[in-house]
N, C-alpha and C positions, 0 to 999 in steps of 0.2 A: 451261349451251350444250346444243342439242339440235339435232341435223342426223341428215336423213332420207338413206340409205345402202341402196341397192337394187343397189350392182354393188362391185367391186371398183375402191379408189381407183387411180388411175394412179401410176405414180413420180415423185415432185415432187422427186428426191434433187437434183439441180441448183437448186436455188430455193433463194436463200438465205433464212434463217431470223430474221435480222434483219428489222424495218418502219424506211423505207418500198420498202428495197431487192425485199423478196420481192414489192412489187405492180409495182414496174417490172418486175421478170422477168415477171410476167406480165401486163401490159399487153404487153410484145415477143412472148411467144406469143400471146395474141388477135389483136394485130395481122396477124401472118402468116396466121394461120386467116381474119381478113374480107379483107387482101387476097386470099389465092386466091379465095374467094366472090367477090367483088369484080371480079376480071379471068373470071368463069365468066360472070356476069351483064351485064359490059361497063360497069358503073355502078357508084358509091359503094354500100355498106349504110349506110342511114337508121335516125337513132334519134327516137324523139318521146317526147319528158319531159313528164310534169303533176308540177306539187308542188302540194299542198293543205297547208295548214296557217300556223304562225309564220315568223319571220325567220329561228332556226334550220333550219326546213324548206330554205326556199329556199337557204340556203347551202350544206346537204348537198347540193342539187342541182346546186347551180353544182360541186362537187366531182364529184358522180357523170358530168356530160358533160363536166368535163375530164378522165378517166380515159377515158370512150371517143371523146371527140375523139381522144387520141393513140392511142389504139389503133386507128383509122382510120374511125372511122362521122362522119355529116355529120348534122348536126340537120335536123329537118323539123318543120311545124307540121300538117302531118296525117297522122294515123293511118293511115289508109288507106294510105299510102305508106310507111310505116315496115316496116325488117326486125327491128328491138327496140322495143320500147313497154314504158317503165319508170314506175312509179306511184307519187310518194314521197310516202307517205298520213300524213293527221292522226287521232287519234281522240281528240280532246277532246271532241268531241261527238257523239251517237249518229246526229246526219245527216249527219255524214263519213264515217263507214262505212259509211252506206247508198248514199250515191253512191257510195263505189268499189264495192259489191257489183250496183249498177245497171249501172257502164260493164262489169265486166267481163263479162256477157252480150254487150254490143256488141263487148266484144275476139273474146268464143269466136266471135262470126258471121266477125269478121275473120281469124282462124285457120282457120275452116273453109273459107275463100276463098284463103287463103296458107296451105299448113300448117307455111310455113317460118319463119313469124312466131316469133318468141321476145316471151316476155310476163314480165316481172320487177314483183315488189310489194316493195317495201321502208318502212321508217318506223315512225312509233308503233303505227299499228294492228298492222302486224305482231307488235311483242311482246305482243299477247295471244294465249294458248295457245287459244281457243276459236275465234279468228280463224284461225290455222294449222290446226288441226284441221277448219274448215268449207272450207278450199281443198286441202286433202287429199282429205275426200271429195267434196265438188260443183262443185269446179272442178280437175281434173286438166291441164286445156290451160295453166296456169299453169306456165313453167318454171325462175323462180329468187325465190323468197322468203328475204329478211335482215329483219334488223332494224334498231336506233339502233345499237348498238354498234359494228358492224361495219360501216359502210357504206365505208369504205376498202378493203375487200376485195373490193369490185364486180368488178374483172379476173380473181382468184383464181376467184371462183365462176361468173363467167359462163365461163372456159374451161374449168372443170368440169364444167358442162352442155352447152357443146359440143363437148366429145371424150368424153362418155358417153351425150350423146343423152336423159338420166334425168332428171328433176325435182328440182329441188337447193334443199332448204329448211338454212338455218342463221341461226338465232337465241340470240343469248344472252341470258342474264339480267343481265350487268353486264360490266365491264371495266375493267381497271386502269391499261391503256397509253390514250395518248391518241396518235392517229398524224396527222399532217398531213404537210405538205410534199410532197403529192401534186399532180399540175396539178389547174387549177381553170380551169374558165371562166365570168367574172365578166360579168352581167349588164350592166353598166356600167363602162368602163377608169378611170373617173374617181374612182368611190367603191365601194368594199366592204366585207363583211360582215367579223368577224374573230370567231373563238372565242376567247371567253378562258376559258369555264369550260360543263362540261356537267352536267348531271343536277339532282336538287333534294332538298334534305332537307327541305322544310316540312312534308308531307303534309298539307296544306289537305283538309277532308275528301269534299269534291266532285270532287278534282282525281286525274285517272289518271296526268299525267307522273310521279311521283318512281317509279312503277311501270312505266312506259315508256322513262323518261331512266335510270332509276336512281340512283345517290347521286351527291352533288356532288364532282364532280372539276376543281380549278383546273389552268390549264396553267402552265409554269415564265413570268414575267415577262419573261423574255430570251428564250424562243421569240417571245414576242407581241410583243416590240419589234423582233426580226430581222424578223420577218412586215411589220410597220408599214412598217420601212424599206423593204424590198423594195418592198411597194407604191407605196408613195411614187417610187420611182426609177422606175417603170411608167408612172407620169401618175397616181396616186391623189392625191385632196385632201381624201377625206373619208374618217372610217371609222366604221364602225359598230359598237361591241363588243355581242357576245352572250352572253348568258346566262339561264340560268331565271330567277335572283336575283342579277346582278352584284353586287349590294351586300354578299354573303356571299362576294365573292370571296378567295381567297388564306388562307382557314381553316386548310384542309387542306393547305396549304403545309410543307415539312419546315422551312422558315423562312418565316411567316406574311408577309403581302405585303397591307394594306388595298388596298381598291377604289380610295380617294381618291390612296393612293400609285400607285399602276400608274397612275392617271388623271394625275399629277405630271409619271413620267418620260415617259408618251406624248408631251406636250403639248410636251417640247424637240425631238421631233423637227424637224428641220428640214425643209419643204417641206410638212409637213401642215397643212393649212387650218383644217378641220372636225373636230370627235370629238362623234360621240353613241353614247349607249347604251341599253338596255333589255334586262330589265326589272327593277325596281326593287321590292324587296318593303317594305313600309313598317317592320317592327318591325326592318329591318337598316340602317335608313338613318342615317346620322352627322352630327353637326354637323360633324365635318370633311370629307366631302366636301362638305356647302351651302358651307362655304368655300373649296376648291378651287375649285368652280363659281363662284361667285363674283369669285375674282379671275382667271380663266382669259380668256385671247382666244379659245380656239379651242372650247373647250367648247359646245356649242351651246345657247341657250335655250329648251330644249324638256325638260317629265320627266315621260316614262310613271310615271304612281303607280295603282296599282290598288286601288281602294276595294272592292269587293263588296260590301259593304252598309256602310251608316250605320248599322244597328242593335247594340249593344253585345252584346246577347245571341246576336243570328245570327252574328255576328263569332266569337266565342267557342264554338258549334257547327260552324263552319266553319274552328275549328283557326288563326285567321288572327293572334292572341297580339297584338294589340291594340284599343284602344279606340275607340268617336266621337270621344272626346274626344283623345286621342293623335294620330291622325289629323287633327285638325282642326291642333294645333298643330303638327305637322311643317307642314302645308302655312302655316299661318302663317311661320313661319320661312323657308321657300322664298319665298314671295313679299317677305318683308321685304327678305331679301338680295339677291333678283333682281326687282325689280317689273317688270321686262318679258317674265319668266319664261311660256312658254306651259305649261298643265297639262292634261294628259289622264289618261284613267282609264280602268278596265275596272267593271261594274256586274251584277251578278246579282240578275234579280228573280225572285221565287220560291223560292227556296233553304224546306226542307222546314220548318214550323215558324213560318215567316215571317207576319207576321199584319198586320194593315192600320197596326196603330201601329208596328210595325218599319220597313215600308215607307215609313211616314210621315218617320221617322227618316233614311233613306235621303236623302229629298226636300230635308231639312233640309240634310246635309250637300252636296246639292249646289248647293243656293242660298248655303249661305255661301264654299263653297270655288272657286265660281265655274271649273267647268273650261272650255278651253276647246273640249275635243270629250270624249264618252266614245263607248265601245263597249257599248254593252248588250245582256245577255245572259239571255234567259228560260234559268232552271236546266234542266239535261240530265241526266240519271240515267245513272249509267257504270258497270256491272257491277266489281265489285270494288272501289270507295271506300265508306266508313263512311258516307255520306251516302243511299245507294241503299238502305241497310236503315233509315233513318230515319222514323219515323211522320208522323203532319200533314202526308204531300204537299199540296201546296196546289191546291186546285181549279184544274184549267186556265182557266176562264171568270176568275176572280180574278186569276189569272197574266197574262192578256192584258191585262184592263183597268188593270193595275198598271205593265204595258209602256208602253204606250200613253201615260199620265201622264206618266211617266219620259222616255221618247221626247222627248214634247214640252218639257219643261221642257230637259233637256238641248241641244234643238235651240234655244230660245228663248235661252239664256246663252249657250252656242255664239255664234250668231250679234250678240250684242251686243259680248260681247270680242272678235271676230274683227277688225272696224272700227279697232279702237284705233289702229293705225300708220297707217292712211289718211292721206297727205298728206307722210308721213316719207321719205328716202332710208334703204334698205335694203340691204344686200349680199346677193345671188340667184346661187343655183349654178343656171347653167344644165342641165337634163337632158336636155331634146327635142325637136324640133319640135311645135308646137301640133298635136295631133291632128285640131282642127275648121278650123284655119284655117296652112296654111304659110307665111304673112306672118309668123305668131308662134310665139314660143318658150315654151315651160313650164321654170322651175325651183323652187327652192324655199328659202325664206328658214330662216334659224337655227332659228326658231321653229318649222319643218317644216311650214309656210302654203305652199301654192302661187301662185307670181304667172304671169299671162300677160302680154308686152309683145311691141311688133315686134320683130324678130330670123329671123337665119338661121341655118341650122347651123355655121357657122361658130363661134357663142357657146357649143357645148355640151361641157362641162367645165370652164368659168371663172366664176370668181365675178367680178360686175359689180355695181356700184351700180345701182339701179333705185329712181326715183321712183314711192314706189303713188299712182295716180291716185285709184283707184274701189275699195270694197272690195264684192264679189258675195257677201255672205255667208260663205264658209268658202274664198274667195280671194280676191284681188286682180289688178286689172287695173293696168299699170304703164307705164314710158318709161324705157330705158336714158338716164341722163346723163356725162357725161365727169368725170373724175375736178377737173377744174377748177371744173365746175357746182357 
């Protein structure tokens, strides 16, 4: 753990030692300061939050906002109006870092206009030592820096900043304790992410995640079940189970529990209608999990299975620990067990040493697996990963050509696959009023495809039968029908 201290720490002897009670104490202390300043200004203090990256980051930001709202802050969607700006950062790709540095220049100007503005940076990017060094040296106007392992300590760190007036930096190398049961501001009242594990042990040669998220730590299954029961009692009908590799859930528990067994227990919760999860690693996908999904009435027929490359040679260089043939075998098992399954993936183009022959192997897997959609990425060198120092970096013009060819194939197959449910009646979870037409609503099928159909805000949060009248490529138009119909 590293922490910048240019001052004498205040006396926190009244603060409880145990979590999360300690954080509730600091939430109350921050609330007193916020109430005092709000009274002086004659208005509430406002917070602007920006989240970049994966579903884990999105869930972390819901926790951050929950803490700040309980401490008295009110959300705003305008940085210019904010008294506190908090960026939850991603560092999977270099351009994510550059975007944050670019926005910091804008925040510097805002702080010159409003010296009382507080700026907090957290998340994966802050776990990189060279980033923290750059902030100390070149971005002294930043008030608070913390990482992925101590997200839950926001109130304590913010209180420290408010009473000392000094920059606070606290970034941990790892954490043994998992602290939940703190306030959460959910984006949707009817669905929620649920962390089941943290960190990653896979060390894919291109990936920075194990270095910034730490080693795998699984939550106790009873804690997960208790959280989901509480969410259901609050009106949640769909949960997304989150982890860097959910297929390896439970291996480090004192009493190991498989991910498939966890799903069985979650499915028994009354009132819960839908279960989703991501992300899965092919090397840990068990036949038991496929069977649990096949028999389930609640687990959504959507599976995100990152391929990354179709070349066994490149997969070995990536340290993915499966072959092209093994991946296709898994796809075959999934589709045989669940013919209606929507299969999505991630693919990297231009990994060091990738030849045209390697790339064509990837194209072959795409044709055979017939993914409903794929997130395609150009390889991004991440300092600190083994791949960054590999020779045979692929020329940019070759990478761009391959990326365009892959994207065209993915889109072609995706469009062909996406219309297969046209004319059928499917259950749709209505999420919002359509953003282009207020006479329509937008919802999501169990396979994660969007549907737009006539309706109003009263339908939001409900699961209703909809006839899919027309496929528009990657979404459907539909019409609500009655149960009798």
